[in-house]
C-alpha positions as CSV (number, residue, x, y, z in Angstrom):
1,M,-28.3,87.5,-74.0
2,S,-32.0,87.5,-72.9
3,L,-33.2,86.2,-69.6
4,R,-34.9,83.3,-71.4
5,S,-31.7,82.2,-73.2
6,L,-29.7,82.5,-69.9
7,S,-32.3,80.3,-68.3
8,R,-32.1,77.7,-71.1
9,R,-28.3,77.8,-70.9
10,S,-28.3,77.3,-67.1
11,A,-30.8,74.4,-67.4
12,L,-28.6,72.8,-70.1
13,I,-25.4,73.1,-68.1
14,D,-27.2,71.9,-64.9
15,R,-28.6,68.9,-66.6
16,I,-25.3,67.9,-68.3
17,I,-23.1,68.4,-65.2
18,R,-25.6,66.7,-62.9
19,V,-26.1,63.6,-65.0
20,D,-22.4,63.2,-65.9
21,H,-21.3,63.6,-62.3
22,A,-23.8,60.9,-61.3
23,G,-22.6,58.6,-64.2
24,E,-19.0,59.0,-63.4
25,L,-19.7,58.2,-59.7
26,G,-21.5,55.1,-60.8
27,A,-18.7,54.1,-63.1
28,N,-16.2,54.5,-60.3
29,R,-18.2,52.3,-58.1
30,I,-18.6,49.6,-60.8
31,Y,-14.8,49.5,-61.3
32,Q,-14.3,49.5,-57.5
33,G,-16.6,46.5,-57.3
34,Q,-14.9,44.7,-60.1
35,L,-11.4,45.4,-58.6
36,F,-12.6,44.0,-55.3
37,V,-13.4,40.6,-57.0
38,L,-10.9,40.6,-59.9
39,G,-8.1,42.9,-58.7
40,K,-5.5,40.1,-58.5
41,S,-6.6,38.4,-61.7
42,S,-5.1,38.8,-65.1
43,V,-7.6,41.6,-65.9
44,G,-7.0,43.4,-62.6
45,P,-4.4,45.8,-64.0
46,I,-6.7,46.6,-67.0
47,I,-9.7,47.3,-64.8
48,K,-7.4,49.4,-62.5
49,E,-6.3,51.5,-65.5
50,M,-9.9,52.1,-66.6
51,H,-10.8,52.9,-63.0
52,D,-8.0,55.5,-62.8
53,Q,-9.4,57.3,-65.9
54,E,-12.9,57.2,-64.4
55,K,-11.5,58.7,-61.2
56,A,-10.1,61.6,-63.2
57,H,-13.5,62.0,-64.9
58,L,-15.3,62.1,-61.5
59,K,-12.8,64.6,-60.2
60,K,-13.4,66.9,-63.1
61,F,-17.2,66.9,-62.6
62,E,-16.7,67.4,-58.9
63,S,-14.8,70.6,-59.7
64,L,-17.6,71.7,-62.2
65,I,-20.4,71.3,-59.7
66,P,-19.4,74.3,-57.5
67,R,-18.1,76.3,-60.4
68,Y,-21.4,76.2,-62.2
69,R,-23.4,76.0,-59.0
70,V,-25.1,72.8,-60.0
71,R,-27.1,70.7,-57.5
72,P,-25.9,67.1,-57.7
73,T,-28.6,64.5,-58.2
74,A,-30.4,63.4,-55.1
75,L,-29.9,59.8,-56.1
76,L,-26.1,59.8,-55.3
77,P,-26.6,57.4,-52.4
78,F,-28.4,55.0,-54.7
79,W,-25.7,55.3,-57.4
80,N,-23.1,54.5,-54.8
81,V,-24.7,51.2,-53.8
82,A,-26.0,50.3,-57.3
83,G,-22.7,50.9,-59.0
84,L,-20.8,48.8,-56.4
85,A,-23.4,46.0,-56.6
86,L,-23.2,45.9,-60.4
87,G,-19.4,45.8,-60.3
88,V,-19.2,43.1,-57.7
89,G,-22.1,41.2,-59.2
90,S,-20.7,41.2,-62.8
91,A,-17.2,40.2,-61.6
92,L,-18.5,37.3,-59.5
93,F,-19.6,35.8,-62.8
94,G,-16.1,36.0,-64.1
95,K,-13.8,38.2,-66.2
96,K,-15.9,37.9,-69.3
97,A,-19.0,39.0,-67.5
98,A,-17.2,42.0,-65.9
99,M,-16.0,43.0,-69.4
100,A,-19.5,42.5,-70.7
101,C,-20.7,44.9,-68.1
102,T,-18.0,47.4,-69.2
103,V,-19.0,47.1,-72.8
104,A,-22.7,47.7,-72.1
105,V,-22.1,50.6,-69.7
106,E,-19.6,52.3,-71.9
107,S,-21.7,51.9,-75.1
108,V,-24.5,53.8,-73.5
109,I,-22.3,56.4,-71.9
110,S,-20.4,57.2,-75.1
111,E,-23.7,57.6,-77.0
112,H,-24.9,59.9,-74.2
113,Y,-21.7,62.0,-74.4
114,N,-22.2,62.2,-78.2
115,S,-25.8,63.5,-77.7
116,Q,-24.5,66.1,-75.2
117,I,-21.7,67.2,-77.6
118,R,-24.2,67.6,-80.4
119,E,-26.5,69.6,-78.2
120,L,-23.8,72.0,-77.1
121,I,-22.6,72.5,-80.6
122,E,-26.1,73.3,-81.7
123,H,-26.4,75.9,-79.0
124,D,-23.1,77.7,-79.1
125,P,-19.8,75.8,-79.6
126,A,-17.7,78.9,-78.7
127,E,-19.5,79.5,-75.4
128,Y,-19.2,75.8,-74.4
129,A,-15.7,75.2,-75.8
130,E,-14.2,74.0,-72.5
131,L,-17.1,71.7,-71.7
132,L,-17.1,70.4,-75.2
133,Q,-13.4,69.6,-74.9
134,T,-14.0,67.7,-71.6
135,L,-16.9,65.7,-73.0
136,T,-15.1,64.8,-76.2
137,K,-12.0,63.6,-74.2
138,F,-14.1,61.6,-71.8
139,R,-16.3,60.1,-74.6
140,D,-13.1,59.0,-76.4
141,E,-11.9,57.3,-73.2
142,E,-15.3,55.6,-72.7
143,I,-15.1,54.2,-76.3
144,E,-11.6,53.0,-75.5
145,H,-13.0,51.2,-72.4
146,H,-15.7,49.6,-74.5
147,D,-13.2,48.4,-77.0
148,I,-11.0,47.0,-74.2
149,G,-14.0,45.0,-73.0
150,L,-14.6,43.6,-76.4
151,A,-10.9,42.7,-76.7
152,H,-11.2,40.8,-73.4
153,E,-13.9,38.5,-74.6
154,A,-17.0,40.3,-73.3
155,E,-19.2,38.8,-76.0
156,Q,-18.3,35.3,-74.7
157,A,-19.8,36.0,-71.3
158,P,-22.8,33.7,-70.5
159,A,-26.1,35.2,-71.6
160,Y,-24.2,38.1,-73.1
161,Q,-27.0,39.6,-75.1
162,F,-29.5,39.4,-72.3
163,F,-27.0,40.8,-69.7
164,S,-25.9,43.5,-72.0
165,Q,-29.4,44.7,-72.8
166,L,-30.3,44.6,-69.1
167,V,-27.3,46.7,-68.1
168,K,-28.0,49.2,-71.0
169,M,-31.6,49.5,-69.9
170,G,-30.4,50.3,-66.4
171,C,-27.9,52.9,-67.6
172,R,-30.6,54.6,-69.7
173,A,-33.0,54.7,-66.8
174,S,-30.3,56.0,-64.6
175,I,-29.5,58.8,-67.1
176,F,-33.2,59.7,-67.3
177,L,-33.6,59.9,-63.6
178,A,-30.3,61.8,-62.9
179,E,-31.2,64.5,-65.4
180,R,-34.4,65.2,-63.5
181,I,-33.9,64.4,-59.8
């Protein structure tokens, strides 16, 4: 393997682990915020179950950071606050709004995981087999969260289309920044 291809490999792995760690931290904080407001409601156990999966995702990326010697994004303090604010804020508007938030976030994240999976397969699926397995599992769980949100009337939230597009735009901007900073 040439020095140039090693450098590209390192940059690819750095970018994927950095952005996914940041995203999973943000998702954890969103669900923590939603649980704070809706934990004792009828959707509390559902949110808790999704949160438990997100905690496992975060734990995995926290183990990959030192293993691959990846620098986490410098924006982690912002992700901490913004994720919690989005979780609390969406839940304050009710169960449907919290689920609308989940649907919007998870649709962007599952698309993002799909892009990363395609990129790793194009480079070298054998070399990235373990990471591909992790990303595929997490993508499937994010799709499941998306579908759970839809099943719990996310689309009936007030101003669903506007709110959904706003959250998606924020997620895409967060991905862009976390990949670079």
